[in-house]
N, C-alpha and C positions, 0 to 999 in steps of 0.2 A: 598312251599307246600300248604298253605291255598288258594292260588290263582288258583290252578290247576282245570281244567275241563276236561271232557272226551267226545268224540264223538264216538258213537257206531253205526255202520251201519250193519244191518243184511243182509249178502250177500248169505246165503244159508239157506233155510227153506222149510218145507213141508206146512207151513201156508202162504197164499198169503197176500200181502199188496200192492206192486207196480205192476200194471198189465203188465208192460213192461217185467217183470222178470219171469224166469222159477222157478216153485216150484218143489221140489223133497225131498224125505224123508231124513232128516239130519239137520245139523246145522253148521253155520259158521258166525263169527262176525269180522268185520274190525274195529279196535280200533285205534283212534288217540288221543294221550295223551302227553302233554308236549314236543312236537316236535318229538315224536316217533310214529311209526306205527307197530301195532301187528295184527296178525290174530289168533283168538281163534277158533279152529277146522276148518276143510276144507271141510265139507260136504261129500256126497257120490259119487260125480262126479266132476272131475277136469274141464271138458268142461263146465258144468253148472256153476260151481264156477267162472271160468274165464269170461264166457259170461256175467254173472250177474254183475261182477265187471266192465266190460267194459261198460255195459249199464249205470252204476251208475257213470262213470267217475273216477273210482278208479284205481290207477296204482299198479299192483302187485310188480313192481320193488322197490316200497317204503317200502315193508314189511321187517322189521329188525328181527322180532321175530315171530315164530309160536308156539303156545301153544296147545297141543293136550290133550283133557280132558281124553279120555279113548280109548281103542283099537277098539271099534266097527266101522265097515266100514262106516257107515253114518256120522262119524266124522273125519275119517282119509283118506278115499279113494281119496279125492281130492288133497292130498299133492304132490304126485309124478308129476302130470301134472303141478302143480305150480312150482316145482323145475326145471322141464324141460324148463321153460321159461328163465332159467338162473339166477333167483334170488337165493341168498344164505342166507336166514334167519337162525338164530340160532333156532333150534327146541328143545323145552322143552317138554319132555314126561315122563309119569310115569316110574319108574325103572322096574315095573312089565311087561312092554311091551315085546313081544317076541324078542329074540336076532336077529332073521332074519330080523325083521322090523327095528330094530335099525341099523343093519349093512347096509341094503339097503339105508336108509336115510343118513347114515353117509358117504356113497360113494360120496354124492352130497353136503353135508353141515355139519356144526357142530351140534352135538347132545348133549344135557344136560339131564342126567337122574335125575329125581326128586323123592326123597323119603320123605324128611321132608319139612316143609314150607321153602320157599326160596324167596328172593327179586330178581326179574327178571330184573327190571329197578327201578330207584328211584321212589317210590310210587306205584310200581306194584309188586304183590306177587302171588305165588302159595300157595294153602292150604296144599300142599303136598298130598301124597297118602292117600286115605280114602276108606274104604269099601271092600267087598268081590269081587265085580266087581270093580276093582281098578280104581279110578277116582280122578282127581284134578280139582279144580275150580280156577278161576282167581279173584283176588282182586285188585281194583284200588282205590287209595285215591283221593278224590276230596274235593273242598271247602264245599260241601253239606254233606259230609260223605263218607262212603265206598260204592263202587259198586261191587257186586259179580255177575260173569257171570258163568253159569253152562252149561255143555253139556247135560247130562241126569239126573244128581243128583241121580245116582243109590245108593250111600251110604245113601241117605235121605237128602232132601233139607234143613230141619231144622238143622240136624246135621252139614251140611256144613256151614250154616250161623253161628252157634255157633263157629265152628272152625275159620271162618274168623274173628269174633269178638275177639277171643283169640289171634289172630296174630296182628291185627291192631285196636287200640282203636278208639272209636268214633261211631257216629250214622250210621245206614245202610240206605243209600240214595235210593238204588235200588237193587233188585235181579231180574235177567233176564236170560232167557234161558229155557232149558228143565227141568221140575220138576218131570218127570216120575210118573205121577199120573193116567194114563189111567187105568180104571178098579178098581180104589180105591173107597171105599164106601163114600157116602156123609158125613157120620159122621166122618170118618177119615179125609176127606178133611177139614171139619169144624174145627177139632182139629188142623190141620196143619196151617190153616189161623189164628186161635187164637194164635198159637206159633209165627207166623210172627208178629202179633200185639204186643205180649208181648216182642219180641226181638227188637221192635222199627223200623221195616222195613217200610220206608216211601212210596216207590213206588214199583210196581211189573210189570214185563213183562213176564208172563208165556207163553211158546211157545213150539214148536217142539213136544215132547212126553208127554206134560202135560195132554192132554186129554180135549175134549170139555166141559165135565161137570165141571172139576176143573177150567178151564179157565173162564167159565161163573160165577162160584162161586167167584173167585178172583175179577172178574169185578164188581159183585154186591157189594162185601165188600169194594173195594178200590175206586170205583167211578172214579173221575177225576185223581186219582193217579194210576189207572190201565192203562198201556201202551201197546197198540197193538205192537206185536213184530214179525210180519210176514216179509217175504223177501222184502228188500228195505226200511224198516223203519229205520229212522235216529233218534237217541235219544241223546240229549246233557244233561249232568248233570254237574252243576257248570259252570264257565265261558267258553265261546266258545273257544276251543283250537286254537292256532295259529301255523303256520308252524315253 
């Protein structure tokens, strides 16, 4: 457990990083951990998702698990094109997802409905369902602490961090993904950043729907511990994962 590290590659995002890749509204992260490969969210376009993965040399056939954060199209619409490649990952999705969506996915692969926190793989957890716009975040244990990946954080990113800390003990090495702070006042963002600090969050990678103002404020506060998280960015926390 203590020796584990995680490699996160952002494969879908509206924020640019690697100029070879296509940006589009949405989010998706290819996660390599302890010999396993997961995909967290699938973006809003299967063709863009798969093209970006090809450019990055990532093989969709390696994906064992797909975790969908919430039902919005910019996080789930890439899934079916992925499944049409023939890969059959187990899909973990909130129980609140529409029955028609669950049925359609279930025709192609196994579906696991998530309500409460659950261990997906050894050292990998879902927060379980949170919020009115029902959403789950992903938690990964590493040698440096826990990593939490969010799709949009509609339930509130601070609430989700607190939930993650209640599930897995230890420091918070990184929170990355969409924080849903577009249009939020500077004073509210300052309060959220203070909460990040009080919760001991070491590094941040705000992206997707976080908003330019909030991203800039996190960058100012976190300095070298602020990680750009546009499409194509690769982030390793803990020891470099091996196959």
